[in-house]
N, C-alpha and C positions, 0 to 999 in steps of 0.2 A: 504493498500501499506506500502511492505516494502524496503527500500532500504537497497541495499549489496553494500558494498566496495572491493575492493582490494591493495595490495601495486601496484605501478609500478614502476619497477624497472631501466623506464630509467627517471623519471621523483622524483624518488626518494619521494615521498606520497605516501596515501589512497589517491584515488579516485571512485567515486559512479562508477560502473558498471552495475547499470540496475535500476530495481525493480520488486517486486514478486507484482503482484495482481493476489488475488485466486492464482488457480495452474499454471500461467503464467507467467513462466521471461521476461519481458518486457525491452530490451535493446537498443537504441537509435545509429544506426551505421552512418557518414558521407562515402564519396567518399574513404578516402584514407585508410580507413578502409579494405578492399579487399583485400584479399591476393591474387595476380591472381594465384599462381602456385597451390594454392586451386582451384582458380578461386572461395571463398565464405569467410566465415569469421568466426571468433575464439573467443571464450573464454577462459577466464584465467582460468585455471585446478582447482584454488583454490576458484575461484565462481562455476566454476562447484559443484564439490564436496559439499560445498553449498546449492545448487537446489536440487538435490541426497533428504540431510538429513533433506530440507526443503517440501520434497511430491512435485515438481514442475514437473507438466506432459511435458510442452508446453514450447519453446521457442519461441519470436516475435520479429522480429527484425523489428525496424523501418528505412524506409531509404526517410529521408523528399526528399531527395534530387532525387528520381526519385517516389513522392507519391507513394510508398506502401509498402507493409507487407511484411517479407519470414516466414512463420510457420514452425515446424516438433516436433517431438516428444522430451522428451530427448531420449526413448531410440531407434529413429533414428541417434541423437548425438551420439547416443555411441554406437550404430553397425555402424555406418556408417563415423563417425567422425575420424580425424588423429589426431595425439597428436603429434604436438613439441616445441622446443623452439626454437623458429626464430628473440632472442634475449628480448624480454620481458617479459620471464617468460615461463615456460610450458603452452598452449597453447590447446586446441580441436578446430579446423577445421571443416567446417561442407563446401558441396561442393552446390552452390545455388541449383542446379537439384535436390539438397534433399530438395529441403523444396518447399514449397505451396506457392502459392506470389499471392495478394490481394490488390486489390487499398488502398486507404485512400480515405476517402469521403469526 
């Protein structure tokens, strides 16, 4: 497991964005991370670029508050994602309906 960090411009420090497990990037998200204008979640573009370099194939978002995971391929994020800067640096956002939902055990 490899931790992926990024600079958070709001906190003015490095933060853990998630972990690479094999060919999967795993990110734990909270309820307040949902971006309503996209009905989805975002990943910092600097992190997304690291994932491409590391040959990650899929991104899995863990939502403990919903007891589920949302998974999509890196290709889906590239093709259906929307890049914007909403005040926390440039991010790529993917709507929930483009991800596969699975319940946590």
